[in-house]
C-alpha positions, -999 to 999 in steps of 0.1 A, spaced: 445 -93 -3 424 -63 -17 410 -73 -50 389 -106 -25 366 -78 -19 351 -78 -53 335 -111 -69 338 -97 -106 357 -74 -123 352 -56 -156 377 -38 -179 369 -9 -209 389 2 -230 384 38 -234 382 36 -274 351 14 -271 314 30 -274 281 15 -254 269 -3 -229 237 -10 -259 211 -30 -250 174 -33 -264 142 -24 -249 130 -57 -245 154 -64 -215 138 -71 -178 137 -35 -157 160 -42 -135 185 -64 -160 220 -47 -156 244 -45 -188 269 -62 -162 254 -92 -159 262 -101 -199 297 -105 -191 290 -118 -153 267 -144 -155 289 -163 -180 315 -168 -154 304 -200 -141 325 -231 -134 361 -228 -153 351 -200 -172 372 -174 -152 370 -144 -186 339 -135 -207 347 -110 -232 327 -96 -261 349 -104 -289 372 -139 -295 396 -141 -322 410 -171 -330 448 -167 -341 465 -178 -366 495 -193 -365 519 -169 -380 507 -146 -361 534 -131 -329 504 -139 -306 506 -177 -308 480 -200 -327 443 -205 -310 416 -182 -293 425 -146 -274 399 -126 -261 400 -93 -275 405 -64 -243 385 -40 -254 359 -54 -232 359 -82 -205 353 -96 -174 372 -123 -151 362 -136 -116 387 -136 -88 402 -166 -94 405 -156 -129 423 -120 -121 449 -137 -95 462 -157 -124 462 -123 -147 481 -109 -119 505 -139 -112 517 -140 -147 522 -101 -153 494 -99 -176 491 -58 -164 528 -49 -160 531 -16 -176 545 -19 -212 559 9 -235 559 -7 -271 523 -17 -282 531 -39 -316 567 -57 -302 570 -94 -294 564 -85 -253 546 -53 -257 512 -45 -251 491 -64 -275 509 -101 -271 518 -105 -235 489 -77 -222 461 -83 -246 466 -120 -257 485 -129 -226 450 -127 -208 437 -160 -224 474 -176 -227 476 -170 -189 438 -182 -183 444 -215 -201 479 -221 -186 462 -224 -154 435 -247 -172 408 -224 -170 386 -218 -203 369 -183 -213 336 -170 -232 326 -145 -252 293 -130 -263 296 -133 -296 268 -155 -314 284 -171 -336 292 -194 -301 277 -208 -275 292 -231 -248 326 -240 -265 358 -250 -243 381 -230 -261 409 -256 -244 399 -278 -272 420 -275 -305 392 -283 -327 380 -245 -322 414 -235 -331 401 -217 -365 374 -203 -356 361 -173 -380 389 -183 -400 411 -171 -382 401 -136 -387 395 -110 -363 356 -105 -362 359 -70 -345 365 -55 -378 340 -41 -403 329 -70 -429 350 -96 -410 327 -116 -387 316 -143 -406 306 -120 -437 288 -93 -415 298 -66 -386 293 -71 -351 261 -51 -334 264 -33 -305 229 -53 -290 249 -83 -297 283 -76 -277 271 -43 -260 303 -23 -264 321 -22 -301 358 -5 -308 342 33 -321 379 46 -331 378 17 -356 343 31 -371 330 -7 -364 292 -11 -364 284 25 -383 260 35 -385 241 18 -359 266 35 -328 260 71 -344 220 63 -346 215 46 -310 240 69 -292 220 99 -304 193 85 -292 200 73 -260 214 104 -255 180 125 -262 164 102 -238 192 103 -209 183 146 -214 147 140 -211 141 153 -250 118 134 -274 129 110 -301 95 108 -319 92 146 -334 102 152 -379 87 159 -408 71 136 -434 100 126 -460 80 116 -491 113 104 -514 118 80 -484 87 72 -478 78 61 -515 114 40 -513 107 24 -485 75 12 -502 91 4 -535 104 -34 -544 139 -23 -547 141 -10 -509 137 -50 -507 168 -62 -527 189 -77 -506 215 -65 -526 222 -38 -511 233 -54 -479 256 -82 -493 276 -52 -508 281 -34 -477 300 -61 -461 317 -77 -494 349 -59 -485 373 -82 -503 347 -83 -532 347 -116 -532 309 -114 -549 
């Protein structure tokens, strides 16, 4: 079988931006390792993001990897092929559509075979997602939107990719992209002019007040 030629497969949605990683990663480190190093034991898929859907969602109650960036190993891919997860679908949101049977079918199919999944999210480490005790994670809210990840927003250094089409992680995505593109083109990122108003603000007590950050993520104005 042709898919047995490779040990791992990584799937990326065209609407994401990345990969992003900090300078302190070892020179020989490859971003793909973030996904493949977690594919061990009974973990057959790793995603940048995972949501625990509520009972009212058509995708079914419980954990689901979001499909905009994920990896699978050979066993995981074989299970997904057998379950028809990659079948062509023309309807996005219907019960047999792209999201329910395709995206959410990814985790549902793997768990049907007794496999576990994992995620790059710092909120979770070593979780057995087959255990229903974990199925209220993040209060059954998609963590991949602005302000919905435990009260904050996903950072590109945590999940390597972000859903740029949802404007998540801005202005980090825009700024990091600008820096990386300049560096790749051999341009410097050190040039500038003295911005005295910003300098004065940065050394002022106002710049150290916490409300600037908390209000940014209070999307429902609950505070």
